[in-house]
N, C-alpha and C positions, 0 to 999 in steps of 0.2 A: 637467549633461551630457545631450544628446540622443543619438540614434543616431550622428550624424556631426558634431556641433558641441559646442563649449564655450561657455556663455553666462554672462556676468558682469553682474550688475545693480548699478549705482551707486546711491548714496543719493539721487540726483536723478532716478531713474527712467530712466536711459539704459542700453541694453543694448550691451555689447561682445561681439562674436561671432567665434569662430575656427573655421574648417573643420578638423576633426581629420584629414581625409584628405590634404590638401595644405598645411596650415599657413597658408592665406590668411586675411585678415581681411575680414569683411563690413562695409559701412557701418554706423555706429552707429544704433540705433533709439531715438528719444527719447520721453519722456512715456509710458513703458510701465509698466503695473502690476507689482508684484513677482511674479515668476514663481511660479506655484502648482503647475503640473504640466506634464508634456510627454507627448505621444503621438507616437511616431516622431520626426520633425523639426519638429513643431508645438509651440510653447510657448503657454501661456495663463496669465492671472492676473486678479485682480480688485482694484479699489480704488475706494472711494467710490461703490459701486454702478455701476461701469463694468466690463464684462467685455472684456478685451483678449486677442486671439489673433493669433499671427504664424507663418506657415509659412516656415521658414528656407530651404527649397528654392526656393519660387516668389517669395518676397518679399511675398506677399499678407498684408494686415493688416485686422482688423476691430476696432472699438470699439463695444460694444453696451451701452446702459443696461439694467439689470436690477434686479429686486426680490429674486429668490431663485434660487440654484442648486439644482435638484431632486436631482441625483445626479451622482457622479463615478466610477461603477463601470464605465463602458464604455471600451473601447479606441478607439472611433471617435466616439461621439456624446456631446454634452453637453446634457442637457435643462435649460432654465432658464425663468423667468417674466420677461418684459420689463417695462419701466417702465409699460406700459399694462395689465398684468395678463394678457397673452396668453402661453400656454405655447408655447415654441419649442424646436426641436432644432437645435443647431449641429453640423455635420459637421466634426470636427477635422482631417480630411484635406484637404477642399476649402475649408473655411471658409464654405461656404454654410449659410444657416439657413432653416428652414421654420417658419412659424407654424402652430400646431395648433388651439388653442381657448382661450377665456377660462378661466383657472384662478385661483381666489381662495379664501382661507379664509373660512368654515369648510368649504366644499365640498371633499371629499377627492379626491385623485389619487394614483397610484402608478406608479412607473417600474420596469421590470424587463427587463434583457437586450434593450434596443432596442424595448420596447413601453411605451406610456404609456396607462394606463387613467384615464378621467376621466368626470365626469357633466355633463350638460347638461339642466337641467330634471329630468324623471323617467327620461331615457334614460342608459344607460351605454355608452360607446364606448371603443374601443382604437385608438390610432394605431400603425401598423406602420411604423417608421422606415425599414427597408430598402425597403419598397414605396412609402413616401411618401404613404400615405393612411390614413384612419380607417374603421372599420366599427362599426356599432351592434350590440350584443349582443342578439340576439332573445330576448324573454321576460325580460330583466333590467330590472326596474322599480325605480328608486331611490326610497326613501321621502323625503318632504319634509325630514326632519331627519337625513338620512344623514350619518354622521361617519366611517365606516370603509370603505375600499376597498383591496383588494390583489389582485395578479396575479402569476402565475408561468407561464412559457410553455416548453413542450417540443415541438419540431418542429411548429410551427403550431397547436398546441392549447394553450389557456389555462385554468388553474384560477383562477377569480375568486371572491372573497368580498366581500360588501358588506352594509352595514347593521349593526345592533347589537341584540342581545336581542329577537328572534332575528337572528343573522347568516344570510345565505343564501349558498350556494355551488353552483357548477356548472362545467361544462366547455363551452367554446365553440371553434369553428374561427375563428382570428383572420384568416383570409383572407376568409371569407364572412360571419362573424358568426352562423352557424347554431349553435343550441344542440345539442351532442352529448349532454350530460346537463343537463336543465332544472334551474334553481336549486332546492335543497332546504334546509330550515331546519336550522341548527345553532345552539344556544343561545349558547354563548360559545366563541370561538376563543382558546385559551390562547396559542398561538404565531402570530405573524403569518407570512406566507409567506416572508419573507426569513430566518426562523429554521427553516423547515421542513426536513425530511430529504428529499433527492431522490436518485434514481438516473436512469438514462437514460430511463425511461418513467414512473416512479412518484413520488408525493409523499406523505409521511406527516407528520401533525402531531397534536398533542394538542388535543382539543375537549371540549366538554360536550354530550352527546347530549340534544337537546330532548325527545325522546319519553320518555326514562327519567330525565332530570335527573341522569345519572351521567357520570363521566369516561369518555373513550373515545379510541381512536386512529382518526383519519379517514385512509383510504387512497384516493387518487385515482390510477387508472391512466389516464393521458392517451391512451396509444396504443390501449388496449382500449375507452376511453370508458366508464368506470365509477367510481362513488364508493361506498365502503362505510364503515360505521361499526362498529367492533369494540369493545364495552364493555371497560373495564379500570379497576379502582379506583385503580391507580397510574399512570395515563397521564400522562406528561410526558417531555419531552426525548428523543424518538427519537434513537438514536445512529447506527445504520446497518442497512442491509438485509443479511440473510444468506439468499440464495436466496429462498424464499417465506416468510421470517420477518423480523420487525423486532425489534431489540434496543433496550430503553430502560431507564433507571435503572441501566444497567450490569449488571443481574442478572436481567432478565426478558426472555424470548423470547416474542413473540406470533406464533402461527401465523396467517398471513393467509388460509389456506384454512378451517381449522376454528375459528379464534378462540380456541384453547386457549393458555393461558400456561404457560410453563415457568420456574420460579423456581430459581435456582442459588445456593447458599451453601455454605460449607465452614467447617471448624474454624479460627477465627482464629489466626494465627501458627503453625499446625500443618501446613500443606500443604507439606511438604518434597519430596515425590515423588508421581508419579502414573503410572498405566499402564492401558491398556485390556485387557480380556479378549480372548483370541484370536478369539472369535466376535463381537467388537465390540458385545456387548449391555450389558456392565457397564464402568464406569470406577471404578478404585480410587484414592483419595487417601491418602497416608501421611504421618503426622506423629507425634503422641503416641498416636494411634489410626489404624487403617486403616478408612476408610469406603467403602462400596460404593454406587454411584449407577447408576440406570437411565439408559443413554445416550440413550434416546429421550425419556423424560418428564422427566428431571432429578430424579426422586424418590430420596431416600436409602432404600436397601433393606437395609442391614446395617452393623453396627459391630463391629470386632474390637478388643478391649482388648489393650494392649501394656504390657510393663514397661519397654521402652526406646523411644526415638524412632527412627523409620525414617530411614535415610540414603539408601538406594537400594532399588529393588525391581523384580522382573520377574514378569510375569503369564503363566502357562502354563495348559494345559487342566485341570490338576488343582488349581491354586491359585496362591499367591504365594510367591516366594522373597524374603525380606526381609533386608536387610543393615542392622544396627543401628549406632548411633553408637559402640558399644564394640567394634566389629569382630566381633561375633557374627553368625552366619548361622542363619536359621530358615525352615522351610517351613510355610506355613499352608494347610491343606486348605480348599477352597471347593467345596461347602458343608462346614462344619466337621464333623469326626468326633468321636465320643464321647471318644476318647483324644487329648489335645493332644500335639503334637510338642515336642521339646526343642531349644533353640538349641545350636549348636556354635561353638567358637572357631576363628578363622582363625589362620594363622601370620603374625604381624606386622600391619601396617596393611592394611586392605582398603578399596578406593575405589569399587567398582562391582560389580554382579552381573548375570548373564544365565543363562537356563535354556533347554535344548532337550532334549525327551524326559525321560529320567531323570538327566541330567547338569546340574550347576550349576557355573558358572565365576565366579570372583571375581578382580578385578584387584588384585594386591598390589604391593608396592614394587618387587620385582625379578623377580617371576614371576606366572604366572596359576595360581591354585589351583583344582583340580577336586574336586568333591564328588559322591557318588552319592546318589540319592534312591530309597528303597525303597518298597514297596507301601503302607506305612502313612503315609509322609511323613517318616520320620526321615532325617537327613542324616549322611553319613559321609565324612571326608576320604579322597581317593584318591591324588592325585599333584600335582605342580607342573610347569607347562610353562615352559621357558626357550628363548630363541633360540639359534641356532648360536653356538658359542664364537668363531668367526672374526669375528663382528659386534661393533660397539661395544656394551658392556653398557647396560642401561636403568636410569636412575635410579629411575623409578617408572611403573608402568602405571596410568593414571588412569581408564580406561573400557574396558569389555569388551562383546563382542557374540557371538552364536552363530547359526549357521544349520545346516541339515542337512549342509552340506559343510565349513564352516570354524568354527574358534574364532579370534576376532580380538581383539587388545588394542592400545590406543594409549597411547603414553607418550613420555617424553623420554630421549634417549640421553645417556650420560655420555662425552664426548669426551676422550680422553687428552691431546690437544694444547691443552686449555683453551679451545677455540673454543666458540661458542654452541651449546647443545644443539639437536638437530633433533627435530621431532615426527614419529614414525614409527608405522606400523601393522604388527604382526607377525601372521602367519597360521600356524595349525596345522590339520592335518586333524582333522575332528570325529569320524572313525571310528578312525584309527590314533594320533592325538595326536602325530604327527610334525610337525616344523617344515617349513613350505612356503616362505615368502618374507617378506621385509621390504619394505614400501612406504614411499616418501618422500611425506609430505603436501605438501611444497613451500610451506607457508603460514606457518609461524611456530613458536612455542614454547609452545603450550597445547593441551590435549586435554580437551574438555568432554563431548561425546556421541559415541558410536560405535554404529551399528546397521545391521542388514540390512533390506532391503525384505521385505515379507511372503512373497514368492516366492523370496527368496534371491538374486535376479539382480543386485542392486545393494547397495553398501555406502556409507555416508556417515559422515564424521568432521567434527565442528564444533570449531574451535579458533582462537584469535587473530582472531576476527571474521569468519571465512569457513567455509563448509561445502564439503567436498571429496567428490566422488562418483566411485566406480569402478564400471565394469560388470564384474561378476565372471565373465562368460562370454566376455570378450575378454582381451587382454593387460593385465596389471596394472602394467606398468612406468610408465604414465602415467594420471593421473585422466581420467575422461570429461569432467567439467566442474567448475568452482569458482564458487560464487556471488560476486557482485561488489558487494554492499551494504556490506560492511566492518564490520557491527555484530552479526553472528550470535553468539548465545550458546547455542544449542541447536537441535535439529531432531527431526523424527519423520517416518516414512513413513506417509502416508495412501493406501494402495493404491499406485497408480502415480504418486503425487504426493509430492514432498518438501516438507514444511512447515518453514521455518526461522524462528527467532525472533530479531528485532532487538530488543535490550533497551536501553532508555535511561531516563533519570530520569522523563520525562513520559509516555512511551507504550511500549506493547509492540506491535510490528507483526509479523505473520506473513506471510511471503512464500511463495507457492506456485509450484513448478517441476515441469514434466514431467520424470520421471527418465530418459526415453528420450533427451532431447537438451538438457536444462537450460533449456528455454524457459520464461520467466515466464508463469504462467497466472492469477494472481490475487493479491489482498492482503486480509488480515483485520486490522482495527485494534482496539486496546483502549487507551483513555485511562485513566490511573491517577492517584490522588491524590498530589500532590507531597509531602504531609506524611506519606507512608506509611513513613518511616524508610528502610529498605533498598529502596525501590521502584525497583529498576533499578540501573544502573551495574555496576561490576565486583565490588562487595562482596557481592552477593547473587545466587544462581543461581535464575532463574525456571525451574521444570521445565515441560516440554512433552511431550505425548503425542498420538498419533493412532490411530484405529481401523484395523485391518487391511483392512476393507472399503472404506476411503477415504471414509467418510461424516462423520467428526467429527475436529476438532482441539481440544485442551483445554490450558489452563495453569492454574497456581495462582499468583496474584500475590503481591506482598510483604506484603499484608494478610491472606493466607490465604484469599482468596476464589477459588472455582473458577469459571472462565469457559470455556464450551464453544461452539464454532461448528459449524454444518453446513457442510461443504465445498460451495461453490456449484456448481450444475449446470454453470454456464458454465465454471468451472475444470476440471471433469472432462471436458467436451467439448473444451476447448482443449488439454488434455493429450494428446488422441488425434487432433488435427487440426492443420492448418497455416493460416496467414493467406492462403489462396489467393484469398480474395475481395477482398483489399486490393492496391493497386498500389504496389510499392516504387519509390521514386525516390531514387537515390544523390545525396546532397547536393552532391557535387563531380564529377558525371558528365562535365562538360565538361573538367575538369582531367585526369581519368583517360582521356579520349577513349574512354569506354565508350558503347556503343550503349544508349540509355535507351528502354525500352519505354514507349509513350505510353498513359496510362490513358484510360478513357472517363468521361463525366460521371456515370455511375451507380456508379462505383467510389470507395470511400474511398481516400485517398492516404496513404501512410506514408513520411515522409522517413527515410532511414537513413544512418548513417556508422559508422566503426569506428576502433579503434586496436589495434595489436599490438606485442608485445615478445617478447624471447627467453625470458623467464621470468615467472611469475605475479606475483612481487613488483614487477617493473617495470611491469606493467599496473596494479597497485594504485597505484603512485606516480603514474602518469598520472591515474587516476580521481580521486584526492584533490587534484590540483593543476590539472586542466583547467578552462578557462573557455571555454565555447562561445558563439558568437553566430551565430544562424541567422535569416535573413530570407527571407520568401516574398513575392515581388512588392513588395519594399521595406519590408514591415512586419516588425518584429522579433517573433519567436516566443518563447514562454516555454520555453527549452530545459530548465528544471528538470522539465518534464512529460514529457520523453523517458524511455522505459522502457529500462533498461540490461539487457542480456542477461547470462547467465552467461559465465564466461571459459572458452574452449575452444580447442584447437588447430584451426587452419583451414588447409586445403590451399590456399585462395585466397591466403593470406598466407604462403606458404612454410612452412606447418605451424607457424607461430609461435602463441603464446598470444594470443587475440584477444577483445576485448569489442566488442559492437555496441550502438549507440544507435538507438532507433526512436521517432519522434515522429509521432503521428497528427494530420493536419490536415484530415480530413474530405473531403467531396466538393467539387471545385472546378468553377468555371464553364468551359465550353469556351473554348479559346484557348491562347495561349502564356503560360507561367509561368516565373519565374526564381527559383532558390534561390541565396542568397549564404551561404557558409560561412566562418567565421573561428574559429580555435582559438589561444588563448594559454594560458600557464601561470602560476600564482602563484609558483612557483620552478622552477629548472632540474631537468629529469629526463633520464633516458637510457633508450633502448629496447633497450639491449644492443649497439647499433651507433653511434648518433648522439646527441649532446646536443641538447636542445630547451629553449626557455624563455628567461627573462631572462639577458642577458649571454652568450648563445651565438650561434652562426652561424645558428640557426634559431629566432628569437624568436616566430614565428607560423606557422600553416599555414592557407592560404586556398584557396578553390575556388568554382566556380559550377556550376549545372546548369540548362540551359534545356530545357524539355519542353513538349509540347502535350497538352492534354486534348481528346479527340475528342467 
């Protein structure tokens, strides 16, 4: 299938083609190679060293003899070597092809993102496919026996490595060929550039430093025009950038400014819980012991021996309130005092603990148990909090949180009519201990984490794959927003950012949201070993914590390893700003008959569309079943790269619960552009008013938007 056609290949090489839009049949195409790939409505294949391509819209066909297909990674261009050994670029949209230069083994060449690097004698050149011309890289002299050549390009600047033992690397302007950073020697490049770690301006890869003959991380900042080599005995496999640091080997953070390494490790299979100190300087991990870590250096600075395993814990200015597996509660002074404190027993099963001032709250089966903390650190049972008698009773409070104003506990109601239980949050006054209000989470039947933001202005509950946030300074009848990823298993407040953990078998992803409006502001990723037993899924809870000052987010994975991120500066800035620099284009503005503001050629364009329903669960039903097809100027876009907003009530959509999708498409050329929007569903859904999807009166939703870039 292409964008608009179904193509069937017979065993005799004849193509039968059906237009999916109108059902018409195109004339058969004979003697065509087996279809290997399609770009838009162009198909191509290869057989017996003949490359065949056919544009189904125009009917244009080419059959080109070839020796080698260089790469198939582009959505528009296909680089290949023809029968005469000449490197060519085939435009898969127009089917025009441009000869570049003789290419033959053993002379190296390398293709990357529309750029072909190649050698001719002792010169090294780069062909810019978009510009249709080659430039010679100034100062790059290829040795006679050159065997290695690689290139990676970011915004018209290229990082190029060539030669072997020593390899040379530099940065060039691919428009002019001028050397931004002249070639410098690097003994061995452990990773080729296609394996390197990149972000919007930087490239990091493992190398061997020629001057020291030691392993190192090479950092190339293509925008700034710099190459640095940072020694590291363990340099290999850079994983991702975290602000001005790079993480590799999953456990080592390399500071790209100072060159310092931070090594993180924790007690294997013992990291059941973790919490930051209120001043954000220490991180505590709890299991068979409680270990204290310096949040800046990653160094272990203390160990507290325990007789029981920690189930949950809360960190306050004086120390840690620890809830053990046997339902005992103990306060541990930090720094430790000469007289140890004694544990006390709770009444029945206890599931979570919180502390504020000299009061400790523990979530019990049918109540919230309060304990007093004296000057020495001893704990005494005080009272139990229960909701109003007029409300349905609670089967079990699973998680508890405290602020200077409220004591909050989340759990499941026991409904007398036998209906499915609801996940609720009950609130009591932190000063009078009187019941205040019951909140409906509107999300499902689980309660994993409940917490207040450091300033107490927001409260979040994670359960059933979603995180629900309330603004505690507004009406509490409705949540402020609900996250839309559907895999949340925990959360923590990092200053004015909510960090939610998506937990799965192969990875742990931390999504960052501005708590003011639920706007996504960043993502942190962690790949875990699939053989780690309980490494994700619903059978194992991955604990997550964040520092109150908003600088760090941490988790302990299923192998007991402590992983900590710096919250990127970009996320902090985004949490306090809006995308005013981007031009929003509604994907179906023509259908809405909405006036679409026209962007200028210096603005990045963001396509946006939305869906709304009368309740949150119906929005989730749409999210899990929606199939979007978005085209810009006839070219299909990867809609999976669209960023999904939190779910919020939106006055624009009659105050219904709404989710927005935003897809960045970058800067566009001046002129008229058209967006085609199509939405179908895997199975029928209902938005609270109308049925949509297969076997309904509304199997699809379509629209267009025509706009002009000035």
